[in-house]
C-alpha positions as CSV (number, residue, x, y, z in Angstrom):
1,X,-24.2,-1.9,5.3
2,X,-24.0,-2.1,9.1
3,X,-25.1,1.6,9.3
4,X,-28.1,0.9,7.3
5,X,-29.0,-2.2,9.3
6,X,-28.6,0.0,12.5
7,X,-30.8,2.6,11.0
8,X,-33.5,0.0,10.3
9,X,-33.5,-1.1,14.0
10,X,-33.8,2.5,15.1
11,X,-36.7,3.1,12.7
12,X,-38.3,-0.1,14.0
13,X,-38.2,1.2,17.6
14,X,-39.4,4.5,16.4
15,X,-36.1,6.1,17.6
16,X,-34.0,8.7,15.7
17,X,-30.5,7.8,15.0
18,X,-28.0,9.2,17.2
19,X,-25.4,11.4,15.4
20,X,-21.9,10.4,15.0
21,X,-19.5,11.8,17.5
22,X,-16.9,14.4,16.2
23,X,-13.9,11.8,16.1
24,X,-16.2,9.4,14.0
25,X,-17.5,12.1,11.8
26,X,-14.1,13.2,10.8
27,X,-12.9,9.6,10.1
28,X,-15.8,9.1,7.8
29,X,-15.2,12.2,6.2
30,X,-11.6,11.6,5.5
31,X,-12.4,7.9,4.3
32,X,-14.8,9.4,1.8
33,X,-12.3,11.7,0.3
34,X,-9.7,8.8,-0.2
35,X,-9.3,6.3,-3.0
36,X,-7.2,3.3,-3.7
37,X,-4.3,2.3,-1.5
38,X,-4.8,5.6,0.5
39,X,-8.3,4.6,1.5
40,X,-7.2,0.9,2.2
41,X,-4.4,2.1,4.6
42,X,-6.8,4.7,6.4
43,X,-9.6,2.2,6.6
44,X,-7.3,-0.5,8.1
45,X,-5.8,2.0,10.6
46,X,-9.3,3.2,11.7
47,X,-10.4,-0.4,12.1
48,X,-7.3,-1.2,14.5
49,X,-8.1,1.9,16.5
50,X,-11.7,0.8,16.7
51,X,-10.9,-2.6,17.9
52,X,-8.5,-1.4,20.3
53,X,-11.0,0.8,21.8
54,X,-13.6,-2.0,22.0
55,X,-11.0,-4.2,23.9
56,X,-10.7,-1.4,26.5
57,X,-14.4,-1.2,26.8
58,X,-14.6,-5.0,27.1
59,X,-11.9,-5.0,29.8
60,X,-13.7,-2.0,31.7
61,X,-16.9,-4.1,31.6
62,X,-15.1,-7.1,33.1
63,X,-13.5,-5.1,35.8
64,X,-16.4,-2.7,36.7
65,X,-19.5,-3.9,34.9
66,X,-22.9,-3.9,36.6
67,X,-24.5,-6.3,34.0
68,X,-23.8,-9.7,35.3
69,X,-24.6,-11.7,32.3
70,X,-22.2,-9.5,30.3
71,X,-19.5,-9.8,32.9
72,X,-19.9,-13.8,32.9
73,X,-19.9,-13.8,29.1
74,X,-16.8,-11.7,28.9
75,X,-15.0,-13.5,31.4
76,X,-15.6,-16.9,29.7
77,X,-14.4,-15.3,26.4
78,X,-11.4,-13.9,28.1
79,X,-10.5,-17.3,29.7
80,X,-11.1,-19.0,26.5
81,X,-8.5,-16.7,24.7
82,X,-5.8,-18.3,26.8
């Protein structure tokens, strides 16, 4: 669903969708192959990794970001978490 929404936005901007990077392509290929509990576990593991990577990106933006509004919002969210 999110992928379709993203594709819709790219089409609206008359831009091609960027291809998945090799790591995400491999994850998607593996998830498509799996069923049942094996799929559930692999999906959850992939989501944990993705969220951990997102945290690293946010932390980097807080420490080194050049977009003032983003730094402000992330600092406020970071303060609210504690």
